[in-house]
N, C-alpha and C positions, 0 to 999 in steps of 0.2 A: 214450290218456290216460285217467286215472281222473277221473271227475266225481262230486262229492258232491251234485249236484242232488237226488237222491232223499232225501237226509238232511233237507233243508229242508222238503220235502213231508211226510215222515214226522213231523217235529216239529210241523208245522201240524195234522196229523191227530190227533196225541196231545196237542195243546195244551201243548207243551213249548217253552220259550224257551232262549236261550243261558244264562240264569241257572239254569234247571233243570239243564242239563248240567253246569254248573260247580259246583253246590251240591246235588246229589241227596242225598248223605249221605257219611259219612266213608269208606265203602268204594268207592263209585262216584262219580267226578267227573272232569270234563275240564278241563284247565288252560287258561288264557287263551291261551297260546302255541299250544296244539293247536287251539283254536277258530280262531285266525288262519290256521293251516295248512289247516284244513278249508275255510274261506271262500275261500282262494286255490287250492284244488284241488291242494295239495301233499301229499306222501306222509305217512302216519301209520302207526304200528305196528299189528300185528294185535291187540295188547293193547288199543289204543284202540278198534279196531273192535268187539272183544268187549265192552268197557265200554259203548259206545254201544248195542249190541244189548240189553244188560242194562237200561240206563236206559230205553230206549224200548220194550222188550219187542217186538223185531222181529227180522227176519232181515237178514243182511248185504246182501241184494239191495235192502232198503229204505233202505240208507245210501249205496251207491255203484253206479256203472255204468261199464262200460268203453266209451269212445268212440274208435273208430279215428282216427288222425291223418290 
């Protein structure tokens, strides 16, 4: 299972909120439906992961972790 627990820690460290992710600028933003998917540990696209890394200036490891079932 993929967990987005590291994302919430990275957001804390970067002083970013859900509002920050949704309204960074016209080129980089995350939709409300995608935020719901992240909070529920559901799948998101690699484009979304790329955008999160750009917004938070981090690596993909700072956003997700694989947790064996």
